[in-house]
C-alpha positions in Angstrom: 0.0 0.0 0.0 1.3 3.5 -0.8 2.5 5.9 1.9 0.7 9.1 2.6 3.3 11.0 0.6 2.8 8.8 -2.4 -1.0 9.2 -2.1 -0.6 12.9 -2.5 1.5 12.5 -5.7 -0.5 9.9 -7.6 -3.7 10.0 -9.5 -4.6 6.6 -8.1 -5.6 7.9 -4.7 -9.2 6.8 -5.1 -8.2 3.2 -6.0 -5.7 3.1 -3.2 -8.3 4.3 -0.7 -10.7 1.7 -2.1 -8.1 -1.1 -1.6 -7.5 0.1 2.0 -11.3 0.0 2.7 -11.6 -3.5 1.2 -8.7 -4.7 3.4 -10.5 -3.3 6.5 -13.7 -5.1 5.4 -11.8 -8.4 4.8 -9.9 -8.3 8.1 -12.5 -6.7 10.3 -9.8 -5.3 12.7 -10.6 -4.8 16.3 -10.3 -1.1 17.0 -10.1 0.1 20.6 -11.5 3.6 21.1 -10.7 5.8 24.1 -13.1 8.7 23.7 -15.7 10.8 25.5 -19.4 9.8 25.7 -20.4 12.6 23.2 -18.5 11.2 20.3 -18.5 7.5 21.3 -21.6 6.5 19.2 -20.3 8.4 16.2 -16.9 6.7 16.3 -18.5 3.3 16.8 -21.0 3.7 13.9 -18.2 5.0 11.6 -16.0 2.0 12.3 -18.9 -0.4 11.9 -19.8 1.2 8.5 -16.3 0.7 7.3 -16.2 -2.9 8.4 -14.1 -2.7 11.5 -15.1 -4.0 15.0 -15.1 -1.1 17.4 -14.6 -1.5 21.2 -15.2 1.4 23.5 -12.9 0.2 26.2 -11.5 3.0 28.3 -11.6 1.7 31.9 -8.1 1.9 33.3 -8.4 -1.7 34.6 -9.1 -3.0 31.1 -6.9 -0.9 28.9 -3.6 -2.8 29.1 -5.0 -6.2 28.4 -7.4 -5.1 25.7 -4.9 -3.0 23.8 -2.6 -6.0 23.3 -5.6 -7.8 21.6 -6.6 -4.9 19.3 -5.4 -4.1 15.8 -5.6 -0.4 16.2 -6.1 2.3 18.9 -8.1 5.5 18.4 -7.7 8.1 21.2 -9.8 11.2 21.3 -7.4 13.6 23.0 -10.3 15.7 24.2 -10.5 13.1 27.0 -7.0 13.8 28.1 -6.3 16.5 30.7 -2.7 17.6 30.0 -0.6 18.7 27.1 2.2 16.4 28.5 0.0 13.3 27.9 -0.6 14.5 24.3 3.1 14.9 23.7 3.7 11.4 25.1 1.3 10.0 22.5 3.0 11.9 19.7 6.3 10.3 20.8 4.8 6.9 20.2 4.7 7.8 16.5 1.1 7.0 15.6 0.2 6.3 12.0 -2.2 9.2 11.6 -3.0 12.1 13.9 -6.3 14.0 13.4 -6.4 17.3 15.4 -8.1 20.6 15.3 -6.0 23.7 14.7 -6.4 24.9 18.4 -5.3 21.5 19.7 -2.1 21.3 17.6 -1.3 24.9 18.5 -1.6 24.1 22.2 0.6 21.0 21.9 3.4 22.9 20.0 3.1 25.8 22.4 2.0 28.4 19.8 0.0 31.4 20.9 -2.1 31.7 17.8 -5.9 31.9 18.0 -7.4 30.2 14.9 -10.6 31.7 13.5 -12.2 28.3 13.3 -11.7 24.9 14.9 -11.3 23.3 11.5 -9.9 19.7 11.5 -6.8 18.6 9.7 -4.7 15.5 9.5 -1.0 15.0 9.7 0.6 11.9 8.3 3.6 10.1 10.1 6.0 11.6 7.6 4.9 15.1 8.3 2.6 15.7 5.4 -0.5 17.8 6.0 -3.6 16.0 4.8 -7.0 17.7 4.7 -8.1 21.3 4.9 -6.9 24.2 7.0 -8.5 27.5 7.5 -6.4 30.7 7.7 -5.1 31.3 11.2 -5.8 35.0 10.9 -8.8 36.6 9.1 -7.9 38.4 5.9 
C-alpha cells in the first residue's frame, strides 16, 4: 500500500483508498477507542460502517490487556487532561493524527488563536492532509 506521501502525488488515490477500505472489510480489525461519551456512538458507527469491529474500552483496569488484543487504537485527546499526555502520545509515532487547529497549537506551544476549529490530519512523515482555515482573518 502506498504511503501518505505517495498518495498525494499519484492519481490513483481513489483506487488506493478503495483497496484500504476493502482490506478493512476483509480483516474486520478490532479497534479500541478511548473517547468521550459525546463522540462514542459516532466513532463506533463510523467504524462499523467501514467494516471494523469497534470496542469502546476506556476503563483503566481493562486498557492494558485489551490494547494487546486490538489491531488499532483510536484516542480522542479531548478526553486527556494535560498537554504532556498528548506529547507522550506523539512520541509513540502513531500512523495518523487528526487534530483541530487549536489542539495542535496548544501542543506545540503556539500562541495563535485560529478563526475556526477546523480539522486537519498530519501523516507520520509530516505531510498535512486535509483542509486548514487561515489562522488570521484576511
